[in-house]
C-alpha positions as CSV (number, residue, x, y, z in Angstrom):
1,M,-27.3,-88.7,22.1
2,S,-29.1,-85.0,21.8
3,K,-29.5,-83.6,18.4
4,F,-27.3,-80.7,19.0
5,R,-24.5,-83.8,19.5
6,K,-25.5,-86.2,16.5
7,A,-24.9,-83.1,13.7
8,F,-21.3,-82.4,15.6
9,R,-20.6,-85.9,15.4
10,L,-21.8,-85.7,11.7
11,L,-19.8,-83.1,11.1
12,V,-16.8,-84.2,12.3
13,G,-17.2,-87.7,10.4
14,L,-17.6,-85.5,7.0
15,V,-14.7,-83.8,8.0
16,F,-12.1,-86.8,9.0
17,A,-13.5,-89.4,7.1
18,R,-11.4,-91.3,5.6
19,S,-13.9,-92.1,2.1
20,P,-14.6,-89.4,-0.1
21,I,-17.8,-87.6,0.2
22,S,-19.5,-86.5,-3.3
23,S,-19.9,-82.8,-1.9
24,P,-17.2,-82.4,1.1
25,P,-18.1,-79.1,2.4
26,R,-15.3,-76.3,2.0
27,V,-13.3,-76.4,5.6
28,W,-11.0,-72.7,5.6
29,L,-7.7,-73.8,7.4
30,N,-4.6,-73.3,6.6
31,P,-2.0,-76.1,5.8
32,R,-0.3,-76.1,9.4
33,S,-3.8,-76.5,11.0
34,I,-4.8,-79.8,8.6
35,A,-1.6,-81.1,9.0
36,T,-2.2,-81.2,12.8
37,L,-5.4,-82.4,12.5
38,L,-4.7,-85.5,10.2
39,V,-2.4,-86.6,12.8
40,H,-4.8,-86.9,15.1
41,R,-7.2,-88.5,12.3
42,P,-10.0,-90.3,14.0
43,T,-11.7,-93.5,13.2
44,A,-14.9,-93.5,12.0
45,K,-16.6,-94.3,14.5
46,M,-16.4,-92.2,18.1
47,N,-18.0,-91.7,20.9
48,D,-19.4,-88.5,22.5
49,T,-16.2,-87.9,24.9
50,E,-14.0,-88.0,21.3
51,V,-16.8,-85.9,19.7
52,E,-16.2,-83.6,22.2
53,R,-12.7,-83.4,22.2
54,Q,-12.2,-83.1,18.2
55,I,-14.9,-80.1,18.3
56,H,-13.1,-78.5,21.0
57,Q,-9.6,-79.1,18.9
58,M,-11.4,-77.7,15.5
59,V,-12.8,-74.8,17.8
60,S,-9.5,-74.1,19.4
61,F,-7.8,-74.3,15.8
62,I,-10.2,-71.3,14.5
63,K,-10.2,-69.2,17.2
64,Q,-6.5,-68.9,17.2
65,E,-6.0,-68.6,13.4
66,A,-9.2,-66.0,14.0
67,E,-6.9,-64.4,16.4
68,E,-3.8,-64.4,14.5
69,K,-5.5,-62.8,11.4
70,A,-7.1,-60.1,14.0
71,S,-3.5,-58.9,15.2
72,E,-1.9,-59.0,11.9
73,I,-4.9,-56.7,10.5
74,R,-5.1,-54.7,14.0
75,V,-1.3,-54.4,13.3
76,E,-1.7,-53.1,9.9
77,A,-4.7,-51.0,10.5
78,E,-2.1,-49.0,13.3
79,E,0.7,-48.7,10.6
80,E,-1.8,-47.5,8.3
81,F,-3.4,-45.1,10.7
82,N,0.0,-43.8,11.8
83,I,1.3,-43.3,8.5
84,E,-2.4,-41.5,7.0
85,K,-1.5,-39.6,10.3
86,L,1.6,-38.0,9.8
87,Q,0.4,-37.5,6.5
88,M,-2.3,-35.4,7.6
89,V,-0.4,-33.7,10.3
90,E,2.6,-33.0,8.0
91,E,-0.4,-31.8,5.7
92,E,-2.0,-29.6,8.0
93,R,1.3,-28.1,9.7
94,R,2.0,-27.1,5.6
95,R,-1.4,-25.8,5.6
96,V,-1.1,-23.5,8.5
97,K,2.7,-22.4,7.8
98,K,1.8,-21.0,4.6
99,E,-1.4,-19.7,5.6
100,Y,0.9,-17.6,8.4
101,E,3.5,-16.8,5.8
102,R,0.4,-15.5,3.7
103,K,-0.8,-13.3,6.8
104,E,2.3,-12.4,7.8
105,S,3.4,-11.1,4.4
106,Q,-0.4,-8.9,4.2
107,A,0.2,-7.9,7.5
108,E,3.9,-6.2,6.7
109,G,2.7,-4.8,3.7
110,R,-0.2,-3.2,5.1
111,K,2.4,-2.0,7.5
112,K,4.7,-0.7,5.1
113,I,1.3,1.4,3.3
114,E,0.4,2.8,6.8
115,F,4.1,4.3,7.4
116,S,4.0,5.4,4.2
117,T,1.2,7.2,4.3
118,E,1.7,8.3,7.6
119,L,5.4,9.7,6.0
120,N,3.4,11.2,3.3
121,A,0.8,13.3,5.3
122,M,4.0,13.9,7.4
123,R,5.8,15.7,4.6
124,L,3.0,17.1,3.2
125,K,2.8,18.8,6.4
126,I,6.5,20.3,6.5
127,L,6.0,21.5,3.4
128,Q,2.7,23.2,4.2
129,S,4.1,24.6,7.3
130,R,7.5,25.8,5.1
131,D,5.3,27.0,2.3
132,E,3.2,29.1,5.2
133,A,6.1,30.6,6.7
134,V,7.1,31.4,3.1
135,Q,4.3,33.1,2.0
136,G,4.7,34.9,5.8
137,M,7.9,36.4,4.6
138,L,6.4,37.1,1.2
139,A,3.8,39.4,3.6
140,D,5.7,40.6,5.5
141,A,8.2,42.3,2.5
142,R,5.1,43.6,1.2
143,A,3.9,44.9,4.1
144,D,7.4,46.8,4.5
145,L,7.2,48.2,0.8
146,E,3.7,49.8,1.9
147,G,4.9,53.3,2.8
148,V,7.7,53.5,-0.1
149,S,5.6,55.8,-1.7
150,D,5.6,58.1,1.7
151,T,9.2,58.3,1.3
152,P,11.2,61.4,-0.7
153,K,12.9,58.8,-2.6
154,Y,9.6,57.8,-4.2
155,P,9.7,60.2,-7.6
156,E,13.1,59.4,-8.6
157,M,12.2,55.4,-8.7
158,L,9.4,56.2,-10.3
159,V,11.4,58.3,-12.9
160,G,13.9,54.8,-12.9
161,L,10.7,52.7,-13.1
162,I,9.6,54.4,-16.0
163,L,12.6,54.6,-18.1
164,Q,13.4,50.6,-17.5
165,S,10.0,49.9,-18.8
166,V,10.2,52.2,-21.7
167,Q,13.9,50.4,-22.2
168,K,12.2,46.7,-22.3
169,L,9.5,47.8,-24.6
170,E,12.2,49.5,-27.0
171,T,10.3,51.8,-28.4
172,D,10.0,56.3,-27.9
173,E,6.4,56.7,-27.1
174,A,4.3,54.7,-24.9
175,V,1.2,55.1,-22.3
176,V,1.9,55.1,-18.4
177,R,-0.4,54.1,-15.7
178,C,-0.5,54.7,-12.1
179,R,-2.6,54.9,-9.0
180,E,-4.6,57.3,-8.9
181,C,-3.1,58.7,-6.0
182,D,-0.2,59.1,-7.6
183,V,-1.1,61.0,-10.9
184,G,0.4,64.0,-9.6
185,K,4.1,62.4,-9.2
186,V,4.3,60.4,-11.8
187,K,3.6,63.3,-14.5
188,T,6.2,64.6,-12.6
189,A,8.2,61.6,-13.5
190,M,7.3,61.6,-16.9
191,A,8.6,65.6,-17.6
192,E,12.1,64.4,-16.0
193,A,11.9,60.8,-18.1
194,E,11.1,62.3,-21.6
195,G,14.0,65.5,-20.3
196,Q,16.7,62.8,-19.7
197,T,15.4,60.6,-22.8
198,P,15.4,63.1,-26.5
199,G,12.9,62.3,-28.7
200,L,10.7,60.2,-25.8
201,K,7.0,61.0,-25.5
202,L,5.0,59.4,-23.1
203,H,1.2,60.0,-22.4
204,L,-0.6,59.4,-18.2
205,D,-3.6,57.0,-19.2
206,T,-6.3,58.5,-17.7
207,H,-9.2,56.3,-18.4
208,V,-7.4,53.0,-16.1
209,N,-5.4,53.4,-12.8
210,L,-3.2,50.6,-10.7
211,P,-5.5,49.8,-7.7
212,P,-5.3,51.9,-5.1
213,P,-2.7,51.2,-1.9
214,P,-3.5,49.1,0.7
215,G,-5.5,50.3,3.8
216,P,-8.9,51.0,5.7
217,T,-10.8,52.0,2.5
218,N,-9.4,49.5,0.3
219,G,-10.8,46.5,2.6
220,E,-9.6,43.0,1.3
221,G,-9.7,44.3,-2.7
222,T,-6.8,44.2,-4.7
223,S,-4.5,46.5,-3.9
224,C,-1.2,48.3,-4.9
225,I,1.8,49.2,-3.2
226,G,3.2,52.2,-6.0
227,G,5.0,51.9,-8.9
228,V,3.9,51.7,-12.8
229,H,2.7,50.2,-16.1
230,V,4.2,51.2,-19.3
231,I,1.6,50.1,-22.2
232,S,2.8,50.0,-26.0
233,M,0.7,52.3,-27.9
234,D,-0.4,49.6,-29.9
235,G,-1.9,48.5,-26.3
236,K,-0.6,44.8,-27.4
237,I,2.7,44.9,-25.0
238,T,2.7,45.7,-21.1
239,C,5.5,46.1,-19.0
240,N,4.4,45.2,-15.4
241,N,7.0,47.6,-13.4
242,S,5.2,48.4,-10.3
243,L,6.5,47.9,-6.6
244,D,4.2,44.2,-6.1
245,D,5.1,43.1,-9.7
246,R,8.7,43.4,-8.9
247,L,8.6,42.2,-5.4
248,K,6.6,38.9,-7.0
249,V,9.6,38.4,-9.7
250,A,12.1,39.0,-6.9
251,F,10.6,36.3,-4.6
252,E,10.3,33.2,-7.4
253,R,13.7,33.7,-8.8
254,N,15.3,34.0,-5.4
255,L,12.7,31.6,-3.6
256,P,15.5,28.0,-3.9
257,E,18.2,30.4,-1.9
258,L,15.0,31.5,0.6
259,R,14.0,28.4,1.2
260,E,18.0,27.4,1.8
261,V,18.7,30.5,4.3
262,V,15.5,29.6,6.7
263,F,15.3,25.7,6.5
264,G,19.0,24.9,5.6
265,A,19.8,22.5,2.8
266,N,17.6,20.0,1.2
267,Q,19.1,17.1,1.9
268,N,17.0,15.0,-0.9
269,A,18.3,17.1,-3.6
270,A,22.0,16.7,-2.4
271,K,21.6,12.7,-2.8
């Protein structure tokens, strides 16, 4: 008998021996397997065939138990894996959805900002174009008034401008300032104004003149298209009654009406 067979025979004898031993080895078998083995308890003496059969039976039971345990572990592992996988998929789905919503919100915000920027730029261009058009109207009106000083009605206009200025100053003595080219016409107008208003005394400003009329000799400097400035004797109050000043005041006062006539009613203001 080989040493291998003797060892297994001893092992089987220890497991199935009827008399207890001082330190029995631990054999990890479930109750069902032990009950099955005890039904076929062998005798103390076993031949080689019996030993082989018992060993084969033990191996079969152990293998079966191992396979069942492995199957249980595999099933549990698959269930845990599936649960974990679903949780990870759901978590990733929520993360992707949240990230998509964040990027969509950012894109929407950028789109609104770009639209607002373009709209404001367009409005500024419209306002600039309208302002240029209105300033063009003012320049055209001033150009039309440049020839007024050469008309026969200009001296009469000077008289009216001087009297109006004196009334504004509420004085009976003042200084009249005019263009150098209008000195002769203004002297005549001053005399006529004094004749129309008893007690009125006017003085011509011989030190300072209004800017000259626009023309090639004046270049791009300041110019004046006519009229007068009437100044109080103490020099503290000046009534600017030149045609340029009157045009500017009329333009500013009637600018809303001019815009409405040219560009139509402001719909935003109406709302």
